[in-house]
N, C-alpha and C positions, 0 to 999 in steps of 0.2 A: 504494500500500499504506499503511496506517495506520502512524503511528509509535509508538514504544514508550512515549512519554510519556502520551499522551491517547488510550486506546482507547475509541471509541465503538461502540454497537450498530449492526451493519449489517443484521441480520435484521429481520423484520416484527414482531417481538416487542419492544415498548418497553422491557418489564421486564428484558430478558435482559442481564445483566451477565457479562463474560467472566471467566474464572478461569484463571490461568496454571498450568501443570503442569510441574513440574522434570522434566527429562529426565535419563535415564542419561547418563553421558558417552560411553559407547561407541555409544549409539544415537542420540545427539543430532543429529548432522549429517545421518544419514539420514532421521531423522523430520522434521526441518525442512525439508529438501529436497523430500521426497514431499509433505508437507502444503502447502507454499507452491505447489508445482507442481498439486497436486490442487484447492486452494482458492486463488483468485486473490486473495479478500480476507483474507489471514492476515497477521499481524504476527509478527516474530520479534525476540526481545530477549535477548541471552545465551543462557541456558539455557531460556528461556521461549518457548513458542509460543502465540499467541492466535489463536483462530478467530473471525471477525467474520462468519460466515454459518452457517446451519444445514447440517449434512451432508445429501447428497441423499437418504439412506435415512430422514431423520426430516423430517416436515412442519414448515414455519415456523410453523404455527399451533399447534403442540403446546406450549401455555403451561406445562403442568405439568412438562414435561422441560426446557424452556428458561428458565423464569422464575427458578427457584432452583437452578442446577446446583450439584452437589457435586463433590467431588475424583473420586468414582467415576464421575460422568457425564463428567467431562473425560477420565478415562483411557479410558472407553468410546469417546468420540468419536475420540481419538488412535487407539486400537487399531483401530477398524473402518476409519478414514481410511487407516491404514497397510496393512491387509490389502487394501483396495480398490486402492490403488496397486501393492502388490506383486503382485496378481492381474493387473493389466494389464500389469506389467513382465515377469513370468514367463511368460505366455501370448503374448507377443510373439515372433516368430520369430527375433529377433536375440538373445534372451536365452539360447537354447539351441542347441545344435548339432544334434541330430536327434532325432527321436520326440516332440517337443513336451514339454509339462508333463503328467506322469502324473496321471490323474484316476481315480476309482473307476469312474465309468460307461463310460469308453473303454478302459482299460488293465488292469484286474485280470482280466477273463475271458481275453483273448489271452496275458497274462502266465502264467496258470495252465496254458493249453495247452501253451504253449512249455517251461514247466517240466517237464510230463510229457514232452514230445518229447525234451529235452535229458537227462533222467534216463535214457531208453531208450538214447540214443547214448552216454552216459556209461558204462553197463554194458558196450556193446559195446567201448568204448575201453579199459575196464580188463581186458577179456578179452584184447584184442590186446596190450595192454602186458604181461601175464603171459606170453602166447606169446613175445614178443620178448625176454625176459630173457636176457642173455648174447650177443645178437646185435647187429649196428650199428645196427639200427633202434630199439633201446630207447629211447635218448636222444630219437631223433627223435619217437616217439610219446608221449614224457612231455609234449612241446608239445601234442598233441591233446588228452591228458587235461586238461592246464592250460585248454585253450580251452573245453571242455565245462564244467568247473567254473566258469570265469569267466562263461559265459552263464548258467549256473543262478544264480550270485550276481547277475548282472545284473537278472534277473526278480524274484527276492526282494527286492532293493533296489527295484526299481520298484513293486512292490505296497506296500511299506512307504511310499515317497515318496508314492504316490497317497492313501493313507489319512492321512498326516500333512499333506499339502496341503489335502485336504478338511476335516480337522479344525481346521486353522488358519484356514480360511475361515469356518468355523462358530463360530469363537471359543472352541474347545474345547482349544486348545494353541498352541504357537508353531511356526513353520515352521523346519525344519533344512534348511539347504542342503547340508549334508554328504551327504545322500542323493543329491541330484541330481549333486553333483561326482563321487561314486563312480560313479554310473550312467554319466555321460558318459564318464569315464576308461575305464570297461569297454567301451562302445560304440566308442570311438575307437580301441583297440588290439586288440580280439577278433579282427577279421578279418586282421590281420597274422600272427597266430600259424599258422593253417592254411597261409597262404602260404610261410612258412618251412619247413613240412613239405613241401610240394610242391617246394620247392627241393632238399631232400634226396633226395626220390623220383627227380627227374629226373637229378640227379647220379649216383645209384646205378644207375639204368636205362641211362644212357648209357655208363658205365664197364664194363658186363658184357662188351663185346666186346673191350676193350683196356684197357691201363692209363691212369690219368687223366694228361693232359699238364699242363704248367705253366700254359699259356694257358687251359685250362678249369678249373683249379683256382682261378686268379684271378678267373675270371668268376663263379663261385659264391660266392667270398668276398666280392666287390664286392656281390652281391645280399643276402648276410647283413648287411653293414654298412649297406646302404641300409634294410633291414627294421629294423634295431636303431635308425636314426635316425627312422623312421616311428613306432616305439613310443614314443619319447622325446617327440616332437613331439605325439603323441596324448595323452600324460599332461600335458604342458604346457597343452595346448589345454583339456582337461577341467578342470584345476585353476584356470584362470583365470576360471571361471564366477563364483566368489565375488567376485573383484576387480571384475568388470563389474556386479554388483548393488550392492555397498557402496562403490565409490570413484566418486562422481558426476563429480569433476573429470577423471578419467581413463577415463570409461566408454567414450567412444568409440574412444579409443585401444586399450583393452583389447579391445574387440570385434573391431577389426581385426586386432589381433595373434592373438587366438584363431582368427579365420578363416583367416588366412594359415597359422598352424600346422596346423590341421586339413586345408586343402586340400593343403599340401606333403605331409603325412603320406599322405593318400589318393593323391595323384599318385605319390609315390614307390612305393607298394605296387601301383598300377595299372602302372606301367612294369615292374616286376619281373614281373607276371603276364604281361603282353604279351611280354615276352622270353621266358617259359617256354613260352608258346604257339607262339611262332615257333621256338624251339629244337626242340619237340616236332614240328613239322612237319618241320624239317630232319633230324631223326634217324629220321623215319619211312620214309625212303628206303633206311635201311641194312637189308640183309637178315639181318644177324645179331641184329637187335633185333625182338622179338615186337611186332607191331602192335597186339595187344590191350592191352599195357601202355602203349604211346605213346598210344593213343587214350584209355585210362582217365585218365592223368595230364593230357592236353591238354584233355579235356572238363571235367574237374574244375576246371582252371585257368580256363577260360572262364566257367564258372558262377560261380565266386568274383570274376571280373572285374566282375560286374554291381554288386557292393557298393561299391567305391570310386568307380566311375562315378556311382551314386546319390548317394553322399555329396558328392562335388565339385559336383553339380548343386544339391543342396538347401542347401549351405553357401555356394556362390558366388551363387546366385540364391534366396535363402529366400523361402518364400511370406508372403503378407501376414498369413496366420493359420495357425499350425502345429497348431492344436487341432482344426481341421476332421476330419470323419470320413474324408474322401479322403486327407488328408495322413497321418493315422495308418495307415491301410491300406497306403499307399505304403511307410511305414517298416517295418511288420510284414512285408510281402511282399518289397520289394527289398533290404532288409538282413537282416532276422532270418531269414527262410525260406530264402534262398540260402545264408547261412551254415550253417545247419542241413543243407541238402542236402550241401553240401561235406563237413561233419563225417561225415555218414552214408556217403559215397562212400570217404572215407579210411579208415573203420574196417571197411566191408563186405567188403573184399578183403584177402587176406593179402599184405603188402608184400614178404616174404621171397620167397614164390613168384612174385609179379608182376614183381619186379625181379631175379630170378635171381642173387642174390649167389654169386659164385664159379663161375658157369657160364661155359662157353665152348662154346656150341652154335649151330648155324645155325638161326635162328627164322624162316626166311623163309616157312615153313609151320608149322602147328601139329600135323603128323603124329606128331612124335616125342614129343608130350606127350599126357598124358590131358586130358579136358575139365576135369577139377577143377583140374589143375595150370595150364591155360591160363588160367583164370579166377581164379586165385589162392586157391581155396577152402582149400588146404591147402599147407604147405611141403613140397617134395619132398626136401629136404636133410635126412638123418638128424640132422645136428648142430643142426638148428633146430627140431627137434620138441618 
C-alpha cells in the first residue's frame, strides 16, 4: 500500500493526480475500511483516503474524468465505492437474519399481497376481540391483535426499506439501516406472540374438566417465561444488525452473538410448541374434553412449529446468497405464510365456545352440542354473548 507522504498515480492515466477528501468523523472509520478492502491500492492517512486506481465502474482510459478531478469527483468516487461495498455486505447472508435484503423487484409485490392478507385477518381479530370483552380471553386475544398489527408494520417497513435501498444504490439518497433493524426485530419476535396465545388456549381447554392443579399452573407459567425470554433475545438479535455493519473490529463477534440469540429464541419457541403438541395428544384421551378443540389447538401448534424450525435452519446454516429467488420464496412460504395461516386459525373459531369456559360436561361425543357449538362458531354461554 502506498504511504501518505508520496502518493503516485497507479492508474493508466499519467496525468491523474489524487485529491484527498476529508471524511466525516462518524463515517471515517467505515469509509476507510470499506475503501481499503474494495480497492487494494488505496492509501489512508489520518482523515484522508486516497484512491490509487480507477473505480471499476469507470474505465481507466477516461482521461476527462481522471485527469483533473474535482472535489465533487472525489466525493462521487467515494460515494459509489461505499455503495458497492455496502451492497455486497448487505446482500451477504451473514448480514441479515432472514428474508434477505428487501429489493423493489423481489419484495414489493409479495409485501403488498401479505399486507392485504394480514389486513383481512386483522379485521377478524378485531371482531373476536370485541366479542371477548369482559371474558378471560380478552387479554389473550389482544396478543393476536398485536401480532396482526406487527405483521402489517413488517411489510410496510419492508416496502420502505426496499425503496430506500434501491434509491441508495442509484445515488438518490442515503441508506437507513433503521428500517432493516425494525424489520428484523418484527420478524424475530412475531411468531412468538401466537405461541403465547396457544399456551393460554391449551391451559383453558385442559382446565374445563377440573380445577387447575399447582403442577399444571407451574408448567404453563414456565412456558410464559420461556416465551418472554425468546422475545427479549429476538429484540437483541435484531438490534445488533447495526453493530455488525458499523463496527468492523467486532463484526465477527457481533454476528456470532446475533446468530446465537436468534437460534436460542427460535429453539425456545420450538420447544414450547413441541410441548404443547405433546400435551394436546395427552389430553386427547380424556373423554371429558372435546376432541374437536384438542385437534384444532394441536394442528395450529404443528403448523406454527414450521416457523422456528425454518429460522433455526437458515440462521445456523445460512445460504451463500440470500438474495436468490429460491431463498426469497422459502422465506415468504416457510415463515410468513405459515404465520398467517396460524393467525387465521386462531381467529376463525370462537375460543369461548371451543374451550368451554365454565362448562362441566362429558364431551366424549358431540351429541350434546349443536354443530355450531362444536366448531366454535358462536359462544353458547349467555354471559359471553
